[in-house]
Backbone as XML, in Angstrom:
<?xml version="1.0"?>
<chain id="A" units="angstrom">
  <residue number="1" name="MET">
    <atom name="N" x="35.731" y="48.424" z="-59.659"/>
    <atom name="CA" x="34.688" y="48.268" z="-58.646"/>
    <atom name="C" x="34.034" y="49.623" z="-58.385"/>
  </residue>
  <residue number="2" name="LYS">
    <atom name="N" x="32.715" y="49.660" z="-58.465"/>
    <atom name="CA" x="31.968" y="50.905" z="-58.251"/>
    <atom name="C" x="31.935" y="51.237" z="-56.753"/>
  </residue>
  <residue number="3" name="LYS">
    <atom name="N" x="32.030" y="52.536" z="-56.459"/>
    <atom name="CA" x="32.048" y="52.994" z="-55.071"/>
    <atom name="C" x="30.737" y="53.700" z="-54.746"/>
  </residue>
  <residue number="4" name="ILE">
    <atom name="N" x="30.145" y="53.311" z="-53.617"/>
    <atom name="CA" x="28.885" y="53.909" z="-53.165"/>
    <atom name="C" x="29.099" y="54.548" z="-51.795"/>
  </residue>
  <residue number="5" name="LEU">
    <atom name="N" x="28.658" y="55.801" z="-51.681"/>
    <atom name="CA" x="28.706" y="56.510" z="-50.405"/>
    <atom name="C" x="27.347" y="56.383" z="-49.732"/>
  </residue>
  <residue number="6" name="LEU">
    <atom name="N" x="27.348" y="55.871" z="-48.494"/>
    <atom name="CA" x="26.122" y="55.751" z="-47.699"/>
    <atom name="C" x="26.102" y="56.884" z="-46.688"/>
  </residue>
  <residue number="7" name="ILE">
    <atom name="N" x="25.096" y="57.745" z="-46.762"/>
    <atom name="CA" x="24.936" y="58.804" z="-45.762"/>
    <atom name="C" x="23.654" y="58.474" z="-45.005"/>
  </residue>
  <residue number="8" name="GLU">
    <atom name="N" x="23.833" y="57.825" z="-43.871"/>
    <atom name="CA" x="22.722" y="57.254" z="-43.084"/>
    <atom name="C" x="23.100" y="57.314" z="-41.616"/>
  </residue>
  <residue number="9" name="ASP">
    <atom name="N" x="22.241" y="57.926" z="-40.778"/>
    <atom name="CA" x="22.578" y="58.087" z="-39.364"/>
    <atom name="C" x="22.199" y="56.901" z="-38.489"/>
  </residue>
  <residue number="10" name="GLU">
    <atom name="N" x="21.391" y="56.005" z="-38.992"/>
    <atom name="CA" x="20.997" y="54.827" z="-38.215"/>
    <atom name="C" x="22.067" y="53.749" z="-38.431"/>
  </residue>
  <residue number="11" name="SER">
    <atom name="N" x="22.932" y="53.558" z="-37.427"/>
    <atom name="CA" x="24.106" y="52.707" z="-37.618"/>
    <atom name="C" x="23.772" y="51.260" z="-37.974"/>
  </residue>
  <residue number="12" name="ALA">
    <atom name="N" x="22.689" y="50.706" z="-37.437"/>
    <atom name="CA" x="22.324" y="49.317" z="-37.765"/>
    <atom name="C" x="21.949" y="49.199" z="-39.246"/>
  </residue>
  <residue number="13" name="LEU">
    <atom name="N" x="21.178" y="50.155" z="-39.748"/>
    <atom name="CA" x="20.799" y="50.135" z="-41.160"/>
    <atom name="C" x="22.027" y="50.388" z="-42.041"/>
  </residue>
  <residue number="14" name="GLN">
    <atom name="N" x="22.882" y="51.311" z="-41.613"/>
    <atom name="CA" x="24.091" y="51.593" z="-42.382"/>
    <atom name="C" x="24.950" y="50.333" z="-42.512"/>
  </residue>
  <residue number="15" name="LYS">
    <atom name="N" x="25.107" y="49.601" z="-41.402"/>
    <atom name="CA" x="25.909" y="48.370" z="-41.429"/>
    <atom name="C" x="25.262" y="47.314" z="-42.331"/>
  </residue>
  <residue number="16" name="THR">
    <atom name="N" x="23.950" y="47.184" z="-42.252"/>
    <atom name="CA" x="23.238" y="46.228" z="-43.103"/>
    <atom name="C" x="23.447" y="46.559" z="-44.579"/>
  </residue>
  <residue number="17" name="LEU">
    <atom name="N" x="23.263" y="47.830" z="-44.935"/>
    <atom name="CA" x="23.471" y="48.253" z="-46.322"/>
    <atom name="C" x="24.916" y="48.036" z="-46.750"/>
  </residue>
  <residue number="18" name="ASP">
    <atom name="N" x="25.839" y="48.411" z="-45.870"/>
    <atom name="CA" x="27.269" y="48.277" z="-46.147"/>
    <atom name="C" x="27.639" y="46.813" z="-46.423"/>
  </residue>
  <residue number="19" name="ASP">
    <atom name="N" x="27.236" y="45.931" z="-45.535"/>
    <atom name="CA" x="27.531" y="44.495" z="-45.701"/>
    <atom name="C" x="26.897" y="43.944" z="-46.976"/>
  </residue>
  <residue number="20" name="PHE">
    <atom name="N" x="25.643" y="44.330" z="-47.226"/>
    <atom name="CA" x="24.926" y="43.838" z="-48.399"/>
    <atom name="C" x="25.599" y="44.309" z="-49.691"/>
  </residue>
  <residue number="21" name="LEU">
    <atom name="N" x="25.928" y="45.597" z="-49.765"/>
    <atom name="CA" x="26.535" y="46.138" z="-50.985"/>
    <atom name="C" x="27.923" y="45.552" z="-51.224"/>
  </residue>
  <residue number="22" name="LYS">
    <atom name="N" x="28.682" y="45.348" z="-50.147"/>
    <atom name="CA" x="30.004" y="44.714" z="-50.290"/>
    <atom name="C" x="29.851" y="43.294" z="-50.810"/>
  </residue>
  <residue number="23" name="SER">
    <atom name="N" x="28.833" y="42.577" z="-50.325"/>
    <atom name="CA" x="28.608" y="41.198" z="-50.778"/>
    <atom name="C" x="28.202" y="41.159" z="-52.251"/>
  </residue>
  <residue number="24" name="GLU">
    <atom name="N" x="27.687" y="42.294" z="-52.757"/>
    <atom name="CA" x="27.289" y="42.396" z="-54.164"/>
    <atom name="C" x="28.419" y="42.956" z="-55.038"/>
  </residue>
  <residue number="25" name="GLY">
    <atom name="N" x="29.593" y="43.170" z="-54.430"/>
    <atom name="CA" x="30.760" y="43.593" z="-55.212"/>
    <atom name="C" x="31.015" y="45.089" z="-55.295"/>
  </residue>
  <residue number="26" name="TYR">
    <atom name="N" x="30.399" y="45.858" z="-54.404"/>
    <atom name="CA" x="30.633" y="47.303" z="-54.396"/>
    <atom name="C" x="31.598" y="47.681" z="-53.276"/>
  </residue>
  <residue number="27" name="GLU">
    <atom name="N" x="32.333" y="48.765" z="-53.514"/>
    <atom name="CA" x="33.138" y="49.367" z="-52.458"/>
    <atom name="C" x="32.223" y="50.382" z="-51.782"/>
  </residue>
  <residue number="28" name="THR">
    <atom name="N" x="32.281" y="50.486" z="-50.461"/>
    <atom name="CA" x="31.413" y="51.450" z="-49.780"/>
    <atom name="C" x="32.213" y="52.375" z="-48.874"/>
  </residue>
  <residue number="29" name="VAL">
    <atom name="N" x="31.686" y="53.574" z="-48.730"/>
    <atom name="CA" x="32.204" y="54.573" z="-47.800"/>
    <atom name="C" x="30.967" y="55.043" z="-47.040"/>
  </residue>
  <residue number="30" name="SER">
    <atom name="N" x="31.094" y="55.268" z="-45.727"/>
    <atom name="CA" x="29.912" y="55.600" z="-44.932"/>
    <atom name="C" x="30.096" y="56.848" z="-44.085"/>
  </residue>
  <residue number="31" name="ALA">
    <atom name="N" x="28.988" y="57.579" z="-43.934"/>
    <atom name="CA" x="28.940" y="58.747" z="-43.054"/>
    <atom name="C" x="27.678" y="58.663" z="-42.213"/>
  </residue>
  <residue number="32" name="LEU">
    <atom name="N" x="27.817" y="59.012" z="-40.932"/>
    <atom name="CA" x="26.670" y="58.982" z="-40.020"/>
    <atom name="C" x="25.974" y="60.344" z="-39.893"/>
  </residue>
  <residue number="33" name="ASP">
    <atom name="N" x="26.536" y="61.390" z="-40.522"/>
    <atom name="CA" x="25.874" y="62.693" z="-40.484"/>
    <atom name="C" x="26.078" y="63.421" z="-41.812"/>
  </residue>
  <residue number="34" name="GLY">
    <atom name="N" x="25.288" y="64.457" z="-42.023"/>
    <atom name="CA" x="25.302" y="65.175" z="-43.282"/>
    <atom name="C" x="26.614" y="65.878" z="-43.597"/>
  </residue>
  <residue number="35" name="GLU">
    <atom name="N" x="27.209" y="66.520" z="-42.590"/>
    <atom name="CA" x="28.472" y="67.239" z="-42.817"/>
    <atom name="C" x="29.569" y="66.294" z="-43.287"/>
  </residue>
  <residue number="36" name="LYS">
    <atom name="N" x="29.703" y="65.164" z="-42.594"/>
    <atom name="CA" x="30.724" y="64.193" z="-42.974"/>
    <atom name="C" x="30.418" y="63.626" z="-44.362"/>
  </residue>
  <residue number="37" name="GLY">
    <atom name="N" x="29.143" y="63.433" z="-44.666"/>
    <atom name="CA" x="28.747" y="62.931" z="-45.971"/>
    <atom name="C" x="29.219" y="63.820" z="-47.107"/>
  </residue>
  <residue number="38" name="VAL">
    <atom name="N" x="29.056" y="65.135" z="-46.943"/>
    <atom name="CA" x="29.493" y="66.087" z="-47.976"/>
    <atom name="C" x="31.010" y="66.005" z="-48.139"/>
  </residue>
  <residue number="39" name="LYS">
    <atom name="N" x="31.735" y="65.973" z="-47.009"/>
    <atom name="CA" x="33.208" y="65.891" z="-47.066"/>
    <atom name="C" x="33.659" y="64.611" z="-47.761"/>
  </residue>
  <residue number="40" name="LEU">
    <atom name="N" x="33.032" y="63.484" z="-47.409"/>
    <atom name="CA" x="33.411" y="62.206" z="-48.021"/>
    <atom name="C" x="33.083" y="62.161" z="-49.510"/>
  </residue>
  <residue number="41" name="ALA">
    <atom name="N" x="31.984" y="62.799" z="-49.902"/>
    <atom name="CA" x="31.616" y="62.833" z="-51.323"/>
    <atom name="C" x="32.700" y="63.561" z="-52.120"/>
  </residue>
  <residue number="42" name="LYS">
    <atom name="N" x="33.185" y="64.681" z="-51.589"/>
    <atom name="CA" x="34.221" y="65.459" z="-52.280"/>
    <atom name="C" x="35.554" y="64.714" z="-52.289"/>
  </residue>
  <residue number="43" name="ALA">
    <atom name="N" x="35.881" y="64.067" z="-51.179"/>
    <atom name="CA" x="37.175" y="63.388" z="-51.058"/>
    <atom name="C" x="37.238" y="62.068" z="-51.826"/>
  </residue>
  <residue number="44" name="ASN">
    <atom name="N" x="36.125" y="61.336" z="-51.866"/>
    <atom name="CA" x="36.129" y="59.985" z="-52.446"/>
    <atom name="C" x="35.542" y="59.879" z="-53.850"/>
  </residue>
  <residue number="45" name="LYS">
    <atom name="N" x="34.828" y="60.899" z="-54.290"/>
    <atom name="CA" x="34.160" y="60.891" z="-55.605"/>
    <atom name="C" x="33.495" y="59.541" z="-55.909"/>
  </residue>
  <residue number="46" name="PRO">
    <atom name="N" x="32.484" y="59.193" z="-55.118"/>
    <atom name="CA" x="31.807" y="57.907" z="-55.338"/>
    <atom name="C" x="31.035" y="57.891" z="-56.662"/>
  </residue>
  <residue number="47" name="ASP">
    <atom name="N" x="30.693" y="56.691" z="-57.120"/>
    <atom name="CA" x="29.912" y="56.545" z="-58.352"/>
    <atom name="C" x="28.437" y="56.818" z="-58.100"/>
  </residue>
  <residue number="48" name="LEU">
    <atom name="N" x="28.015" y="56.671" z="-56.825"/>
    <atom name="CA" x="26.607" y="56.862" z="-56.463"/>
    <atom name="C" x="26.534" y="57.160" z="-54.970"/>
  </residue>
  <residue number="49" name="ILE">
    <atom name="N" x="25.514" y="57.915" z="-54.574"/>
    <atom name="CA" x="25.305" y="58.239" z="-53.161"/>
    <atom name="C" x="23.908" y="57.800" z="-52.749"/>
  </residue>
  <residue number="50" name="LEU">
    <atom name="N" x="23.829" y="57.049" z="-51.637"/>
    <atom name="CA" x="22.547" y="56.726" z="-50.998"/>
    <atom name="C" x="22.416" y="57.702" z="-49.838"/>
  </residue>
  <residue number="51" name="LEU">
    <atom name="N" x="21.391" y="58.530" z="-49.853"/>
    <atom name="CA" x="21.259" y="59.627" z="-48.892"/>
    <atom name="C" x="19.956" y="59.564" z="-48.115"/>
  </residue>
  <residue number="52" name="ASP">
    <atom name="N" x="20.083" y="59.526" z="-46.784"/>
    <atom name="CA" x="18.918" y="59.665" z="-45.909"/>
    <atom name="C" x="18.629" y="61.162" z="-45.808"/>
  </residue>
  <residue number="53" name="LEU">
    <atom name="N" x="17.415" y="61.540" z="-45.466"/>
    <atom name="CA" x="17.093" y="62.960" z="-45.334"/>
    <atom name="C" x="17.178" y="63.461" z="-43.901"/>
  </residue>
  <residue number="54" name="VAL">
    <atom name="N" x="16.753" y="62.652" z="-42.938"/>
    <atom name="CA" x="16.775" y="63.081" z="-41.544"/>
    <atom name="C" x="18.130" y="62.682" z="-40.959"/>
  </residue>
  <residue number="55" name="LEU">
    <atom name="N" x="19.030" y="63.684" z="-40.887"/>
    <atom name="CA" x="20.409" y="63.442" z="-40.466"/>
    <atom name="C" x="20.845" y="64.467" z="-39.427"/>
  </residue>
  <residue number="56" name="PRO">
    <atom name="N" x="21.778" y="64.083" z="-38.533"/>
    <atom name="CA" x="22.347" y="65.074" z="-37.620"/>
    <atom name="C" x="23.310" y="66.009" z="-38.361"/>
  </residue>
  <residue number="57" name="LYS">
    <atom name="N" x="23.544" y="67.174" z="-37.810"/>
    <atom name="CA" x="24.486" y="68.192" z="-38.270"/>
    <atom name="C" x="24.086" y="68.902" z="-39.563"/>
  </residue>
  <residue number="58" name="MET">
    <atom name="N" x="23.517" y="68.197" z="-40.530"/>
    <atom name="CA" x="23.060" y="68.831" z="-41.766"/>
    <atom name="C" x="21.947" y="67.970" z="-42.362"/>
  </residue>
  <residue number="59" name="HIS">
    <atom name="N" x="20.784" y="68.571" z="-42.596"/>
    <atom name="CA" x="19.644" y="67.827" z="-43.146"/>
    <atom name="C" x="19.978" y="67.324" z="-44.547"/>
  </residue>
  <residue number="60" name="GLY">
    <atom name="N" x="19.379" y="66.215" z="-44.922"/>
    <atom name="CA" x="19.622" y="65.620" z="-46.229"/>
    <atom name="C" x="19.337" y="66.547" z="-47.398"/>
  </residue>
  <residue number="61" name="PHE">
    <atom name="N" x="18.315" y="67.400" z="-47.282"/>
    <atom name="CA" x="18.038" y="68.356" z="-48.356"/>
    <atom name="C" x="19.217" y="69.314" z="-48.542"/>
  </residue>
  <residue number="62" name="ASP">
    <atom name="N" x="19.819" y="69.745" z="-47.416"/>
    <atom name="CA" x="20.977" y="70.651" z="-47.487"/>
    <atom name="C" x="22.195" y="69.929" z="-48.051"/>
  </residue>
  <residue number="63" name="VAL">
    <atom name="N" x="22.349" y="68.654" z="-47.691"/>
    <atom name="CA" x="23.439" y="67.838" z="-48.246"/>
    <atom name="C" x="23.274" y="67.758" z="-49.761"/>
  </residue>
  <residue number="64" name="LEU">
    <atom name="N" x="22.075" y="67.427" z="-50.205"/>
    <atom name="CA" x="21.785" y="67.298" z="-51.631"/>
    <atom name="C" x="22.071" y="68.607" z="-52.367"/>
  </residue>
  <residue number="65" name="LYS">
    <atom name="N" x="21.629" y="69.709" z="-51.775"/>
    <atom name="CA" x="21.845" y="71.020" z="-52.384"/>
    <atom name="C" x="23.343" y="71.309" z="-52.526"/>
  </residue>
  <residue number="66" name="LYS">
    <atom name="N" x="24.109" y="71.061" z="-51.471"/>
    <atom name="CA" x="25.557" y="71.298" z="-51.519"/>
    <atom name="C" x="26.235" y="70.412" z="-52.565"/>
  </residue>
  <residue number="67" name="LEU">
    <atom name="N" x="25.829" y="69.151" z="-52.639"/>
    <atom name="CA" x="26.422" y="68.221" z="-53.607"/>
    <atom name="C" x="26.159" y="68.684" z="-55.037"/>
  </residue>
  <residue number="68" name="LYS">
    <atom name="N" x="24.941" y="69.159" z="-55.301"/>
    <atom name="CA" x="24.564" y="69.550" z="-56.659"/>
    <atom name="C" x="25.117" y="70.925" z="-57.046"/>
  </residue>
  <residue number="69" name="GLU">
    <atom name="N" x="25.539" y="71.720" z="-56.062"/>
    <atom name="CA" x="26.131" y="73.035" z="-56.339"/>
    <atom name="C" x="27.638" y="72.947" z="-56.583"/>
  </residue>
  <residue number="70" name="ASP">
    <atom name="N" x="28.258" y="71.844" z="-56.185"/>
    <atom name="CA" x="29.712" y="71.696" z="-56.274"/>
    <atom name="C" x="30.102" y="70.983" z="-57.575"/>
  </residue>
  <residue number="71" name="SER">
    <atom name="N" x="31.013" y="71.572" z="-58.328"/>
    <atom name="CA" x="31.402" y="70.994" z="-59.618"/>
    <atom name="C" x="32.014" y="69.597" z="-59.471"/>
  </residue>
  <residue number="72" name="LYS">
    <atom name="N" x="32.622" y="69.299" z="-58.304"/>
    <atom name="CA" x="33.237" y="67.983" z="-58.077"/>
    <atom name="C" x="32.202" y="66.880" z="-57.868"/>
  </residue>
  <residue number="73" name="THR">
    <atom name="N" x="31.027" y="67.255" z="-57.363"/>
    <atom name="CA" x="30.051" y="66.234" z="-56.973"/>
    <atom name="C" x="28.702" y="66.334" z="-57.700"/>
  </residue>
  <residue number="74" name="LYS">
    <atom name="N" x="28.507" y="67.360" z="-58.507"/>
    <atom name="CA" x="27.166" y="67.580" z="-59.070"/>
    <atom name="C" x="26.688" y="66.497" z="-60.029"/>
  </residue>
  <residue number="75" name="THR">
    <atom name="N" x="27.603" y="65.750" z="-60.639"/>
    <atom name="CA" x="27.172" y="64.719" z="-61.594"/>
    <atom name="C" x="26.976" y="63.342" z="-60.951"/>
  </residue>
  <residue number="76" name="ILE">
    <atom name="N" x="27.285" y="63.225" z="-59.657"/>
    <atom name="CA" x="27.115" y="61.931" z="-58.971"/>
    <atom name="C" x="25.617" y="61.683" z="-58.751"/>
  </residue>
  <residue number="77" name="PRO">
    <atom name="N" x="25.090" y="60.533" z="-59.224"/>
    <atom name="CA" x="23.670" y="60.254" z="-58.961"/>
    <atom name="C" x="23.412" y="60.059" z="-57.463"/>
  </residue>
  <residue number="78" name="VAL">
    <atom name="N" x="22.318" y="60.643" z="-56.989"/>
    <atom name="CA" x="21.940" y="60.541" z="-55.573"/>
    <atom name="C" x="20.579" y="59.862" z="-55.480"/>
  </residue>
  <residue number="79" name="ILE">
    <atom name="N" x="20.543" y="58.751" z="-54.758"/>
    <atom name="CA" x="19.285" y="58.069" z="-54.471"/>
    <atom name="C" x="18.907" y="58.402" z="-53.033"/>
  </residue>
  <residue number="80" name="ILE">
    <atom name="N" x="17.740" y="58.991" z="-52.867"/>
    <atom name="CA" x="17.229" y="59.286" z="-51.530"/>
    <atom name="C" x="16.644" y="57.987" z="-50.969"/>
  </residue>
  <residue number="81" name="LEU">
    <atom name="N" x="17.070" y="57.629" z="-49.749"/>
    <atom name="CA" x="16.549" y="56.447" z="-49.063"/>
    <atom name="C" x="16.144" y="56.909" z="-47.668"/>
  </residue>
  <residue number="82" name="THR">
    <atom name="N" x="14.848" y="57.136" z="-47.473"/>
    <atom name="CA" x="14.375" y="57.790" z="-46.250"/>
    <atom name="C" x="13.025" y="57.235" z="-45.822"/>
  </residue>
  <residue number="83" name="ASN">
    <atom name="N" x="12.570" y="57.660" z="-44.647"/>
    <atom name="CA" x="11.221" y="57.303" z="-44.210"/>
    <atom name="C" x="10.241" y="58.448" z="-44.445"/>
  </residue>
  <residue number="84" name="LEU">
    <atom name="N" x="10.731" y="59.593" z="-44.915"/>
    <atom name="CA" x="9.835" y="60.713" z="-45.231"/>
    <atom name="C" x="9.134" y="60.390" z="-46.544"/>
  </residue>
  <residue number="85" name="GLU">
    <atom name="N" x="7.801" y="60.417" z="-46.515"/>
    <atom name="CA" x="7.109" y="60.020" z="-47.739"/>
    <atom name="C" x="6.000" y="60.964" z="-48.181"/>
  </residue>
  <residue number="86" name="THR">
    <atom name="N" x="6.081" y="62.229" z="-47.783"/>
    <atom name="CA" x="5.062" y="63.154" z="-48.279"/>
    <atom name="C" x="5.399" y="63.565" z="-49.707"/>
  </residue>
  <residue number="87" name="THR">
    <atom name="N" x="4.379" y="63.908" z="-50.459"/>
    <atom name="CA" x="4.579" y="64.328" z="-51.847"/>
    <atom name="C" x="5.514" y="65.528" z="-51.912"/>
  </residue>
  <residue number="88" name="GLY">
    <atom name="N" x="5.388" y="66.433" z="-50.952"/>
    <atom name="CA" x="6.250" y="67.618" z="-50.917"/>
    <atom name="C" x="7.715" y="67.263" z="-50.774"/>
  </residue>
  <residue number="89" name="ASP">
    <atom name="N" x="8.025" y="66.281" z="-49.927"/>
    <atom name="CA" x="9.419" y="65.845" z="-49.742"/>
    <atom name="C" x="9.965" y="65.234" z="-51.028"/>
  </residue>
  <residue number="90" name="VAL">
    <atom name="N" x="9.164" y="64.399" z="-51.663"/>
    <atom name="CA" x="9.586" y="63.758" z="-52.913"/>
    <atom name="C" x="9.857" y="64.819" z="-53.974"/>
  </residue>
  <residue number="91" name="GLU">
    <atom name="N" x="8.919" y="65.753" z="-54.144"/>
    <atom name="CA" x="9.078" y="66.807" z="-55.152"/>
    <atom name="C" x="10.291" y="67.677" z="-54.863"/>
  </residue>
  <residue number="92" name="LYS">
    <atom name="N" x="10.516" y="68.009" z="-53.584"/>
    <atom name="CA" x="11.660" y="68.851" z="-53.216"/>
    <atom name="C" x="12.971" y="68.130" z="-53.544"/>
  </residue>
  <residue number="93" name="ALA">
    <atom name="N" x="13.067" y="66.852" z="-53.173"/>
    <atom name="CA" x="14.296" y="66.085" z="-53.412"/>
    <atom name="C" x="14.586" y="65.966" z="-54.907"/>
  </residue>
  <residue number="94" name="LEU">
    <atom name="N" x="13.570" y="65.639" z="-55.684"/>
    <atom name="CA" x="13.765" y="65.507" z="-57.133"/>
    <atom name="C" x="14.095" y="66.870" z="-57.752"/>
  </residue>
  <residue number="95" name="GLY">
    <atom name="N" x="13.469" y="67.915" z="-57.231"/>
    <atom name="CA" x="13.744" y="69.272" z="-57.713"/>
    <atom name="C" x="15.167" y="69.715" z="-57.427"/>
  </residue>
  <residue number="96" name="LEU">
    <atom name="N" x="15.738" y="69.231" z="-56.317"/>
    <atom name="CA" x="17.117" y="69.571" z="-55.963"/>
    <atom name="C" x="18.141" y="68.708" z="-56.713"/>
  </residue>
  <residue number="97" name="GLY">
    <atom name="N" x="17.653" y="67.713" z="-57.452"/>
    <atom name="CA" x="18.586" y="66.935" z="-58.261"/>
    <atom name="C" x="18.734" y="65.464" z="-57.922"/>
  </residue>
  <residue number="98" name="ALA">
    <atom name="N" x="17.958" y="64.956" z="-56.955"/>
    <atom name="CA" x="18.016" y="63.516" z="-56.664"/>
    <atom name="C" x="17.510" y="62.752" z="-57.888"/>
  </residue>
  <residue number="99" name="SER">
    <atom name="N" x="18.113" y="61.599" z="-58.153"/>
    <atom name="CA" x="17.694" y="60.841" z="-59.333"/>
    <atom name="C" x="16.556" y="59.877" z="-59.017"/>
  </residue>
  <residue number="100" name="THR">
    <atom name="N" x="16.489" y="59.409" z="-57.781"/>
    <atom name="CA" x="15.449" y="58.458" z="-57.369"/>
    <atom name="C" x="15.101" y="58.722" z="-55.914"/>
  </residue>
  <residue number="101" name="TYR">
    <atom name="N" x="13.847" y="58.459" z="-55.544"/>
    <atom name="CA" x="13.387" y="58.663" z="-54.167"/>
    <atom name="C" x="12.755" y="57.371" z="-53.678"/>
  </residue>
  <residue number="102" name="LEU">
    <atom name="N" x="13.363" y="56.751" z="-52.672"/>
    <atom name="CA" x="12.850" y="55.487" z="-52.130"/>
    <atom name="C" x="12.475" y="55.658" z="-50.663"/>
  </residue>
  <residue number="103" name="VAL">
    <atom name="N" x="11.323" y="55.118" z="-50.285"/>
    <atom name="CA" x="10.910" y="55.113" z="-48.875"/>
    <atom name="C" x="11.372" y="53.785" z="-48.279"/>
  </residue>
  <residue number="104" name="LYS">
    <atom name="N" x="12.208" y="53.864" z="-47.236"/>
    <atom name="CA" x="12.837" y="52.678" z="-46.634"/>
    <atom name="C" x="11.865" y="51.528" z="-46.395"/>
  </residue>
  <residue number="105" name="ALA">
    <atom name="N" x="10.749" y="51.842" z="-45.785"/>
    <atom name="CA" x="9.802" y="50.797" z="-45.393"/>
    <atom name="C" x="9.182" y="50.075" z="-46.591"/>
  </residue>
  <residue number="106" name="SER">
    <atom name="N" x="9.276" y="50.675" z="-47.775"/>
    <atom name="CA" x="8.605" y="50.114" z="-48.948"/>
    <atom name="C" x="9.502" y="49.254" z="-49.834"/>
  </residue>
  <residue number="107" name="TYR">
    <atom name="N" x="10.805" y="49.197" z="-49.526"/>
    <atom name="CA" x="11.737" y="48.497" z="-50.408"/>
    <atom name="C" x="12.591" y="47.474" z="-49.672"/>
  </residue>
  <residue number="108" name="THR">
    <atom name="N" x="12.824" y="46.326" z="-50.319"/>
    <atom name="CA" x="13.751" y="45.329" z="-49.785"/>
    <atom name="C" x="15.160" y="45.701" z="-50.254"/>
  </residue>
  <residue number="109" name="LEU">
    <atom name="N" x="16.172" y="45.064" z="-49.661"/>
    <atom name="CA" x="17.547" y="45.309" z="-50.093"/>
    <atom name="C" x="17.732" y="44.976" z="-51.574"/>
  </residue>
  <residue number="110" name="LYS">
    <atom name="N" x="17.101" y="43.899" z="-52.020"/>
    <atom name="CA" x="17.214" y="43.505" z="-53.439"/>
    <atom name="C" x="16.618" y="44.579" z="-54.351"/>
  </residue>
  <residue number="111" name="GLU">
    <atom name="N" x="15.502" y="45.186" z="-53.934"/>
    <atom name="CA" x="14.880" y="46.243" z="-54.736"/>
    <atom name="C" x="15.752" y="47.497" z="-54.760"/>
  </residue>
  <residue number="112" name="VAL">
    <atom name="N" x="16.364" y="47.815" z="-53.612"/>
    <atom name="CA" x="17.288" y="48.957" z="-53.559"/>
    <atom name="C" x="18.463" y="48.679" z="-54.492"/>
  </residue>
  <residue number="113" name="LEU">
    <atom name="N" x="18.973" y="47.446" z="-54.461"/>
    <atom name="CA" x="20.078" y="47.060" z="-55.336"/>
    <atom name="C" x="19.706" y="47.234" z="-56.810"/>
  </residue>
  <residue number="114" name="SER">
    <atom name="N" x="18.494" y="46.846" z="-57.185"/>
    <atom name="CA" x="18.100" y="46.983" z="-58.592"/>
    <atom name="C" x="18.040" y="48.457" z="-58.992"/>
  </residue>
  <residue number="115" name="LYS">
    <atom name="N" x="17.631" y="49.340" z="-58.081"/>
    <atom name="CA" x="17.615" y="50.787" z="-58.364"/>
    <atom name="C" x="19.052" y="51.301" z="-58.520"/>
  </residue>
  <residue number="116" name="ILE">
    <atom name="N" x="19.956" y="50.813" z="-57.683"/>
    <atom name="CA" x="21.369" y="51.203" z="-57.774"/>
    <atom name="C" x="21.943" y="50.768" z="-59.124"/>
  </residue>
  <residue number="117" name="LYS">
    <atom name="N" x="21.686" y="49.516" z="-59.491"/>
    <atom name="CA" x="22.193" y="48.996" z="-60.771"/>
    <atom name="C" x="21.646" y="49.804" z="-61.949"/>
  </residue>
  <residue number="118" name="LYS">
    <atom name="N" x="20.389" y="50.193" z="-61.858"/>
    <atom name="CA" x="19.777" y="51.001" z="-62.920"/>
    <atom name="C" x="20.483" y="52.347" z="-63.037"/>
  </residue>
  <residue number="119" name="GLU">
    <atom name="N" x="20.732" y="52.991" z="-61.890"/>
    <atom name="CA" x="21.424" y="54.297" z="-61.894"/>
    <atom name="C" x="22.844" y="54.189" z="-62.449"/>
  </residue>
  <residue number="120" name="LEU">
    <atom name="N" x="23.507" y="53.062" z="-62.170"/>
    <atom name="CA" x="24.892" y="52.881" z="-62.594"/>
    <atom name="C" x="24.993" y="52.218" z="-63.968"/>
  </residue>
  <residue number="121" name="ASP">
    <atom name="N" x="23.854" y="52.005" z="-64.615"/>
    <atom name="CA" x="23.800" y="51.348" z="-65.933"/>
    <atom name="C" x="24.465" y="49.985" z="-65.922"/>
  </residue>
  <residue number="122" name="GLU">
    <atom name="N" x="24.155" y="49.199" z="-64.918"/>
    <atom name="CA" x="24.739" y="47.851" z="-64.805"/>
    <atom name="C" x="23.702" y="46.798" z="-65.195"/>
  </residue>
</chain>
């Protein structure tokens, strides 16, 4: 069973994603802030990370940078799932090593799932 780490500070959205991914056969681990997200990524070695950018304690860009600098976590694919949609944000995230950039308002859960499956070669 593939493990996905959700780093999302909006608890209602985190629960929705968590329930949906579990119903699709994934194991999930969740963090409500950036610092905890980095710790959980190192401790759990998930197969994929869904990362929001606007987070308490550590911004998503800093989380992404730390993940990509650490030998334990640098190969884990990171999908950005955020409401920030400026070209600069997209370019910065991809430049730091994110594999995909999704704007929350533009994607359904099924579309997010198809992006996850693509990243995991499923």
